[in-house]
Structures are given as C-alpha cells and as structure tokens.
N, C-alpha and C positions, 0 to 999 in steps of 0.2 A: 563084301566083294566075293564073287564066286571064284572057285579055283582056276577056272579058265581065264578070267580077267586078271587074276594074280599072275598067272604064267605069262600072259601077254605083256603086262606091265613090267614084270621082271626081265623078260627078253628085250623089251625096248630100252630099259635102263642099262642093261649090260651092253647093248649095241651102241648106245650113245656114249657111255663111259670109255669103251674100247676105241671108238672113233675119235674121241677127243684126245686120248693118249697117243693114238697113231698119228693124228695130224699135228699135235703138239703146237697149238696156235700161239702160246705165249713163250715158247722155248724154255719151259720150266725144267725140263730134264734132258739129258743127253743119252738117248737109248742106243744100245748096241744093235748090230744087225740081227742078233738072235732075238732081242726083244721086239724089234720091228716085225720080224717074221712071225713070231708068236702072236702078236697083235693082229696081223693081217689074216692069219689062219683063224683066229678067234672071231674076227669080224665076218669072214666068209662063212664060218660055221653058224654063228648066231643069226646072220643075215639070211642065210639059206633056210634056217629053221623058221624065222619070222615070215619070210616070203612064201615058202612052199609047204611047210609042215603044220603050221598052226591051223586048226580046223576052221573051215569057212561054212559050216552047216548053219543054215537059217532055220528058225523055228516057225515063223509065220511071215505074212506080207510086210508087217512093220519092220521086222528084223531084216528082211531082205532089202527094204528101202534104206535102212540104216547102213547096211554093208555097202550098198550101191553108192550112197553119199560119201562114205569113207574112202571107197575106191576112187571115186571122182576127185575128191580132195587130194588124195595121195598122188594121182596122175598129174593133176595141175601143179602141185608143189614140186614134184620131181621134174616136170617139164620146165618150170620157171627156173629152178636151180641150174639145170643143164644149159638153158638158153643164156642165163647170166654168166655161167662159167665159160661158155663158148665165146660170148661177147668180150669178156675181160681178156681171155687168151688171144682173141683176135687182135686186140690193141697191143698186146705184148709180142705179137708175131710168133707165138708158140702154141698152136692149137693142138690139144690132146685128141687124137683120133678116137679114143674111148668115149669121150664126152659126146662127140657127134654120132658115134655108133649107138650109144645108149638112147639118145633122143630119137634117132631114126627108128630104132627097134621098138621103142615105146609107141611111137605114132603108127608104124606099120601094124603092130599087134592090135592096137585099138581099132584101126580101120578094118582089118581082117576079121576081128571078132564081131564088130557091128554088122558087117556084110553077112557073115555066117549066121548070126542070130536073126537078122531080118529074113534071110532066105529060108531058115528052118523053123520059123514060127507059124 
C-alpha cells in the first residue's frame, strides 16, 4: 500500500472511531463535556483534513474516472443518509435544520458545478 493510501486509510479510521465515540450508540461510557468537546474538535479537524486537504491529483484518465466514481458514491451515500435523517426526524417532529442545510448545500453545489463545467468545456 502506498503512503498516500495509508494516510487516507488512517484518516478514515480515526474519523470513524472518533465519530463512534462521539455518538456513543451503545451508551458504553459517560463522557464529560470536556471529552465531548475534544471529540467534536477532533472530528472537525480530521473531517476537514479528509475533505479538503488530502490531495485529489489524478495521474491519468483511469484514475480520474475512479475519483469521479468515488465522488459520485460519496454524494449518493451522504444524500441518502441526510434524507433518512430528515425523514426520521420529521416523524419525531424535531427536524434539525443542519440536516436540511447540508442536503440543500450538497444539491446546490452539485448543480452549480455541473452548470459551470458544461459552460466552460
């Protein structure tokens, strides 16, 4: 495994572990406010690193296609999770506006990027 893939895998692992500890789905531990804040900061930092700083340089057309497929799968997965979250929260009569804002932002960014790419090709 190349060093770039190792960094990507390690970053994803740290993000998943920190997210599980922050969500605490099985209520295994009782974190203090300090622990919750530290986990939130860690998730923000690692998530920012994963989303914005890991290089997206493609080497050839095949690598570009792989990155495009990965981006497409990530967009569909994120959209599905947000739609499910909005649906469940609608039934609970407690919709989190951040879920709606994230979904709207994702869709608007996709539409705007497609329009820009089609116009500038």
